[in-house]
C-alpha positions as CSV (number, residue, x, y, z in Angstrom):
1,M,36.4,212.0,-153.0
2,T,39.0,209.4,-152.3
3,I,39.5,206.9,-149.5
4,A,42.9,206.6,-147.8
5,R,44.0,203.0,-147.1
6,R,43.4,202.2,-143.5
7,P,45.9,200.1,-141.6
8,D,43.1,198.1,-139.8
9,R,41.5,197.2,-143.1
10,W,44.9,196.2,-144.6
11,I,45.3,193.8,-141.7
12,L,41.8,192.4,-142.1
13,A,42.3,191.9,-145.8
14,W,45.6,190.1,-145.2
15,L,43.9,187.8,-142.6
16,A,41.1,187.1,-145.1
17,Q,43.6,186.3,-147.8
18,T,45.5,184.0,-145.5
19,A,42.4,182.1,-144.7
20,T,41.6,181.5,-148.4
21,R,45.1,180.0,-148.9
22,M,44.3,177.3,-146.4
23,T,41.0,176.2,-148.0
24,G,40.7,173.5,-150.7
25,G,38.3,172.9,-153.4
26,I,34.9,171.1,-153.3
27,A,35.1,167.3,-153.7
28,D,32.6,167.1,-156.5
29,P,32.9,164.0,-158.6
30,S,34.5,164.5,-162.0
31,G,36.6,162.6,-164.5
32,P,40.3,162.0,-164.0
33,T,42.6,164.9,-164.8
34,L,46.3,165.5,-164.9
35,T,47.6,168.6,-163.0
36,S,50.8,170.5,-163.5
37,Q,52.1,173.9,-162.4
38,V,53.5,176.7,-164.6
39,T,55.0,180.1,-164.0
40,I,53.7,182.9,-166.2
41,P,55.6,186.2,-166.7
42,T,53.6,189.3,-166.3
43,R,54.4,193.0,-166.4
44,Y,54.4,192.9,-162.5
45,G,56.6,189.8,-162.2
46,Q,55.9,186.1,-162.1
47,M,52.4,184.6,-161.6
48,S,51.8,180.9,-160.9
49,A,49.0,178.9,-162.5
50,L,47.7,175.3,-162.6
51,I,47.1,173.3,-165.8
52,Y,44.3,170.7,-165.8
53,D,44.2,168.1,-168.6
54,S,42.4,164.9,-169.4
55,P,44.7,161.9,-169.5
56,E,42.5,160.5,-172.3
57,R,43.2,163.2,-174.9
58,D,45.0,162.5,-178.1
59,R,48.5,163.8,-177.5
60,G,49.1,164.3,-181.2
61,R,46.3,166.8,-181.6
62,T,46.0,170.4,-180.3
63,R,42.9,171.4,-178.3
64,P,41.1,174.5,-177.1
65,L,42.1,176.3,-173.9
66,H,39.8,177.4,-171.1
67,I,41.2,180.0,-168.7
68,Q,39.5,179.8,-165.3
69,I,39.7,182.7,-162.9
70,H,38.7,182.1,-159.3
71,G,36.7,184.6,-157.2
72,G,37.5,185.8,-153.7
73,G,36.6,189.5,-153.8
74,L,39.9,190.6,-155.2
75,I,41.3,189.7,-151.8
76,G,41.2,185.9,-151.6
77,R,43.9,183.8,-153.3
78,G,42.3,180.4,-153.0
79,I,43.3,179.0,-156.4
80,R,42.0,175.6,-155.3
81,E,38.5,177.0,-154.7
82,D,37.7,176.4,-158.3
83,E,39.5,173.1,-158.6
84,H,36.3,171.2,-159.0
85,V,35.3,173.5,-161.8
86,C,38.7,173.0,-163.6
87,R,38.6,169.3,-163.2
88,F,35.0,169.1,-164.5
89,H,35.7,171.2,-167.6
90,A,39.0,169.4,-168.4
91,A,37.1,166.0,-168.2
92,E,34.0,167.1,-170.0
93,T,34.9,169.7,-172.7
94,G,38.1,168.3,-174.3
95,C,39.8,171.6,-173.4
96,T,42.9,172.1,-171.4
97,V,42.1,174.3,-168.4
98,L,44.5,177.0,-167.1
99,S,43.7,178.3,-163.6
100,L,45.3,181.6,-162.6
101,H,46.8,182.5,-159.2
102,Y,46.7,186.2,-159.7
103,H,47.8,188.7,-157.0
104,A,45.2,190.4,-154.9
105,A,44.7,193.0,-152.2
106,P,46.1,194.1,-149.8
107,Q,49.5,193.5,-151.3
108,V,48.4,195.0,-154.6
109,T,45.7,197.3,-155.8
110,F,43.9,198.0,-159.1
111,P,44.7,197.3,-161.9
112,V,47.3,194.5,-161.1
113,A,44.9,191.5,-161.2
114,E,43.2,192.8,-164.4
115,H,46.6,193.2,-166.2
116,E,48.0,189.9,-164.9
117,C,45.0,187.9,-166.2
118,F,45.3,189.6,-169.6
119,D,49.1,188.9,-169.6
120,A,48.3,185.3,-169.0
121,L,46.1,185.3,-172.1
122,R,49.0,186.6,-174.2
123,W,51.4,184.1,-172.6
124,A,48.9,181.3,-173.5
125,L,48.8,182.4,-177.1
126,D,52.6,182.6,-177.3
127,S,53.0,179.2,-175.6
128,A,50.4,177.3,-177.6
129,D,52.9,175.2,-179.5
130,V,54.8,174.2,-176.4
131,H,51.7,173.1,-174.4
132,G,49.7,171.7,-177.3
133,W,46.6,173.9,-177.2
134,D,45.4,176.0,-180.1
135,G,44.2,179.5,-180.6
136,R,40.6,178.8,-179.5
137,I,40.3,180.2,-176.0
138,T,37.4,180.8,-173.6
139,V,37.7,182.6,-170.3
140,G,35.5,182.2,-167.3
141,G,35.1,182.7,-163.6
142,G,32.7,183.3,-160.7
143,S,31.9,186.5,-158.8
144,T,35.0,188.8,-159.1
145,G,36.6,186.0,-161.2
146,A,33.8,186.7,-163.7
147,K,34.7,190.4,-163.5
148,L,38.3,189.5,-164.3
149,A,37.1,187.3,-167.2
150,V,35.2,190.3,-168.6
151,N,38.4,192.4,-168.1
152,V,40.4,189.9,-170.2
153,A,37.8,190.2,-172.9
154,Q,37.9,194.0,-172.8
155,Q,41.7,194.1,-173.2
156,A,41.7,191.3,-175.8
157,Y,39.3,193.3,-177.9
158,D,41.4,196.4,-177.6
159,H,44.5,194.4,-178.7
160,G,42.8,192.6,-181.6
161,I,42.8,189.2,-179.9
162,P,39.7,187.1,-180.6
163,L,38.1,185.0,-177.8
164,A,35.7,182.2,-178.5
165,G,33.5,182.9,-175.5
166,V,33.2,184.0,-171.9
167,V,31.6,182.1,-169.0
168,L,30.3,184.5,-166.3
169,S,28.9,183.0,-163.1
170,S,27.5,185.4,-160.5
171,P,29.4,188.3,-162.1
172,L,30.2,191.3,-160.0
173,L,30.6,194.1,-162.5
174,D,30.1,197.3,-160.5
175,L,32.3,198.4,-157.6
176,T,31.0,201.9,-157.3
177,H,28.2,201.2,-154.8
178,N,27.6,198.5,-152.3
179,D,23.8,198.6,-151.8
180,R,22.0,197.6,-155.0
181,E,18.4,198.6,-155.5
182,T,16.8,195.1,-155.4
183,D,13.9,193.2,-153.9
184,R,16.1,190.2,-153.2
185,E,17.1,189.5,-149.7
186,K,20.5,191.0,-148.8
187,P,22.9,189.0,-146.7
188,R,23.6,190.5,-143.4
189,W,27.2,191.4,-144.2
190,G,26.7,191.8,-147.9
191,P,26.9,195.6,-148.4
192,R,29.5,196.0,-145.7
193,L,31.6,193.2,-147.3
194,L,31.4,194.7,-150.7
195,E,32.5,198.1,-149.3
196,F,35.4,196.4,-147.7
197,I,36.4,194.7,-151.0
198,A,36.3,197.9,-152.9
199,D,38.2,199.8,-150.2
200,A,40.9,197.2,-150.1
201,Y,41.5,196.8,-153.9
202,V,40.3,200.1,-155.4
203,P,40.8,202.6,-152.5
204,D,40.3,205.6,-154.8
205,T,36.5,206.0,-155.2
206,L,36.8,207.8,-158.5
207,T,38.9,205.0,-160.0
208,R,36.1,202.6,-159.4
209,F,34.2,204.2,-162.3
210,Q,36.9,203.2,-164.8
211,P,35.8,200.5,-167.2
212,L,38.4,198.0,-166.0
213,A,37.5,198.6,-162.4
214,S,33.7,198.4,-163.0
215,P,33.0,197.0,-166.5
216,S,29.4,198.1,-166.2
217,F,30.7,201.6,-167.0
218,D,32.3,200.5,-170.2
219,L,30.1,202.1,-172.9
220,A,31.5,199.8,-175.5
221,L,31.4,196.6,-173.4
222,V,28.9,194.7,-175.5
223,K,31.0,195.2,-178.6
224,K,34.0,193.8,-176.8
225,L,32.4,190.6,-175.5
226,P,32.4,187.3,-177.5
227,P,29.4,184.9,-177.0
228,A,28.6,184.9,-173.3
229,L,27.0,182.5,-170.8
230,I,25.7,184.5,-167.8
231,Q,24.6,182.6,-164.7
232,V,23.0,184.3,-161.8
233,G,21.4,183.1,-158.6
234,S,17.7,184.0,-158.1
235,E,18.4,184.7,-154.5
236,D,21.6,186.7,-155.1
237,W,21.1,190.4,-154.3
238,L,24.0,191.1,-156.7
239,A,22.2,189.3,-159.6
240,G,21.3,192.6,-161.2
241,D,24.9,193.0,-162.5
242,G,24.6,189.9,-164.6
243,E,21.0,190.7,-165.6
244,D,21.9,194.3,-166.6
245,L,24.7,192.9,-168.8
246,A,22.3,190.4,-170.4
247,A,19.8,193.3,-171.1
248,R,22.6,195.3,-172.8
249,L,23.5,192.2,-175.0
250,V,19.8,191.8,-175.9
251,R,19.6,195.4,-177.1
252,A,22.8,194.9,-179.1
253,H,21.6,191.6,-180.6
254,K,24.8,189.9,-179.3
255,P,24.8,186.1,-178.7
256,H,24.4,185.2,-175.1
257,T,22.6,183.0,-172.6
258,L,21.2,184.1,-169.3
259,T,20.3,181.4,-166.8
260,H,18.8,181.8,-163.3
261,Y,19.5,179.2,-160.7
262,P,17.9,178.8,-157.2
263,A,20.9,179.9,-155.3
264,G,22.7,182.9,-153.8
265,H,26.0,184.4,-154.9
266,H,28.9,182.3,-156.3
267,L,26.5,179.4,-157.1
268,T,29.2,177.1,-158.5
269,V,31.1,177.2,-155.2
270,R,28.5,177.7,-152.5
271,G,25.4,176.4,-154.1
272,E,23.8,173.1,-153.3
273,A,25.4,170.1,-155.0
274,D,22.6,169.7,-157.6
275,V,22.7,173.4,-158.5
276,R,26.5,173.2,-158.9
277,A,26.3,170.2,-161.1
278,E,23.6,171.7,-163.3
279,A,25.5,175.0,-163.6
280,L,28.8,173.3,-164.4
281,T,27.1,171.0,-167.0
282,E,25.6,174.1,-168.7
283,Q,29.1,175.7,-168.7
284,S,30.7,172.7,-170.3
285,R,28.0,172.4,-172.9
286,F,28.3,176.1,-173.7
287,I,32.1,175.7,-174.1
288,T,31.9,172.6,-176.3
289,G,29.1,174.2,-178.3
290,L,31.4,177.0,-179.4
291,Y,33.6,174.6,-181.3
292,R,31.0,172.6,-183.2
């Protein structure tokens, strides 16, 4: 069974995307950073991105790169939503942070965002000498940004590109159904919102079972993932996606960390300030720990 794209939902998705463009990041305190903009060529055309760097770094030395992918339900394009995350990691990890402004529904559908984020990884490797970062790369994000980070790892593995690690905060890894079996309290609009997201970005219901659309259905996923940090909210009704991934990694004896936080979905953006701070600190320690 497939779902035809409905004009009313296209308009709603466009309005939702427009709203995200007008919102900024959270003003969490972090160290000083330098910000610049770059344009990345992808198979679908140009994609913009922001680079965050610490002004205190040694300009004569290369450094690792962390690619941050914002969430937004594959509809929102609020690149500034994760600005506090990018600034924090640039200041705390010694890495340069590359934040991607990938395209989203309703203007595009699957697999444009997945391919663009992977194309950004290949561009980063090709541009390492120009920008002063080295081949050590981590990828992370929250919610659907975490899904896209997993998608990058899937494609990197298939192309023989090693990643140092992935940071997955509140990962949404299954778009095939919107009503998870869980005892956690569901937000009033949760299932309906997830259905709207899937309908806007992956309108063909059968396509949602493909490994890039829903990584949970990738039978070889654990083999493709580098060391992973998985963070879930104890109150998030979608936490099972991250917990199921961690259980698969346990069975495969793959290195990972699963941490529960007293928060709902997208805890590094909408969680309480102390929860955000704790989660971001754990992320930065995980990233720096990969390079010791």
